Steps between C-alpha positions, in 0.01 A plus 500: 500500500608851411657653810315825462170320470580285802571813710163655396322184609690474829431866578132414469521222756543202267736216583641366175523124476728349249498631144131607448289458819409723790315504831340784683243488775196713432375763726202280603755265673601793717142604568405151584787447742495836671128601477328167429346659183492240215535533124186481295608151378451378857148653497429354160681169505609422857874555432670598822680826416782460743579154362524615139825513306502740203750425223568493131714271282525769235590823671602684182321299236158591356311509182321831566587841638161586653459873582345411835784270606687619808825340399813649347491418128828633377671179416214254447582171313242289327644156570718280729749282324428144618876421507564793741188452716539406861362171616166502679666324794748783532232766480283333757778470750637847452166668503418351836829624628441843371140521639617389845768762496257768396250425778756444773487867612133475605607290802628810670171686469302461823180531298578181319382171653786251519292206394385688184859600436602136506220418260612788275848338479341175377267616221219280385420694187700621200374793300681478165409853407753751614603645172581400145328216317551168683401275213827599325690288747536159315477279816197662654298176517785323689523792734133473592538123542773568762285755680213261520728222617595716801135556588470852349215638293583706199350798316628589153424840352561516116418751224387206284747546213664161536206250429724224402663503845163485682383228269804273557543536871504161677455669837262792505491755777237474771336812353574656159440867448489645149514874486282628227542881504334606178154436348627500144819493294518875442510583872727196566761631265500846649480409872681164517762591234588140396863429398413188311298440186137396518472583874123537494454177302722318749306633793175373350653168438576469867140597578380220279720252686370593849184301505692179442749540792467298807564789744337807646497784247455878540473781246635826644401830339735764611295818440657836417265797494477674163672204334322168541228551768149427370463292187307240705337333195841444342658371820199271541573336164863438612391349832235283342765348275732427793233368740708587805418395851519856610539853348694771678436857398776695670594870482834624381719642782721800439828363631853430400616573139146519375502853640725592210239384251160565659353746748283485821199565285551155343441329838127415520307514827365185661154620415588493126650151529190375692272653233701335228482169683126519542445580134735220393333255733167586355610421151698183571275335761772514769422651845691751699614285792762708676680836502788688667465872483861564622631301200236632255406151392188294471453132443245336265417135534245242395477246782852363503676450835700817574739371771782282396 
């Protein structure tokens, strides 16, 4: 990895693992340990926030340069050479070491319960979502198999541009998120800025695959005011094709490097997200089953068990 890039990530709190992976605990780990306030994923799916490990096997590799992304995009690559890729065993071992080192400081905070701190050092859930596009890592299926073998659940967040990877995975994540952040190709090209050919067609191929997968599936709509908010009928067609277990309309947050591309006006209120969710539910036949105002997110479901 380029040393300048590595310094940028480390300054942001990332621990670089090997050649292309990274670990960073999210702010909900701190809120959970110090204030016992959980992440919305605990509210929605039962994931214990303080026992979640957030990582990526592709810290600087992505197929899109989305305007709303909080990450640094100066050196983004579009692939990981299989010959130079770290082994899944190495990544698993080193990410645990990095996570334990990162949460070690909470033990000295009198507000942190020691039992919960010990649990935080032994995570039960891996969120493969930190940054980059994880499906560019060539041994992702093997990595999930190792996580599951160690009794961990896994969430994968993907932009959907690598359908062949999803289709050929022997071990799928416990829950698969596909971020669909545009209602049509025109907005997709302007907002998601694909760096590969046929990005929109590839996303749609992934959506066509979803109903056949033997795992929990979620479509996430990251909504940016004045860009892709609204268009409920077009999103409904997308969601009907994918037949996900759940749909997550979630508001864009004006943080990180996205502040160089968008403004505070692009951050929708929870009321707007809820109204979008209600309209989308009425068209698709889903129901609004949960929400978190502090995260500007609502959850649509249709009778599937929410807790993993």
